C-alpha positions, 0 to 999 in steps of 0.5 A: 311140625305140628302145633301141638308138639310135646317135650321132655325137655321144654315148656313148649307152649311157651314156644307157640305163644311165642312164635304165634303159629309162625311155623318159621318163627317157632324153628328159628326160635328153638334153633336159638334155644339149642344154640344157648344150650351149645354154648352153655355146654362149651363153656361150663366143659371149659369151667369143670376142666379148668376147676374155675367157679367163675366160669362155672357161674358165668355160664349159669348166669348168660343161660338163665333167662333161656332156662327160666323163660322156656321152662327147661326143666332138666336142665334147670334141675342139672344146673341147680345141682351144681350150683349146689355142689359149689356152695357146699364146696363138694364140686372138686369131688363129685366133678365126674359125676356132675359134668356126666349128668349135665353132658346127658341133660344138654345132649338129650335137650339138643337132640329133641330139639334138633328132632323137632326142627327137621 
């Protein structure tokens, strides 16, 4: 895995900075990000299915440090849209649209991580 990997979804400069050139640690870090996103996806789906704003809030809150530290741009944007939909009381009417957008972004991020780690 070359040191200068570029990403559409992750600020790889942050990953490189934290791994300090240790490629094994870089792989572990990317796997930890993937695990966090997978858990988010499961909890978010549960919140969407149950139409439970608290579950959605908790899911966003738990992943926020990972999103912030590694600047998971696309994921951050779609989570922010979901938060805005809840605040504007529009989540019910736009639930399916939001879930589709969220799933696409999360799956794209996970696919990119798995490609980088193989």
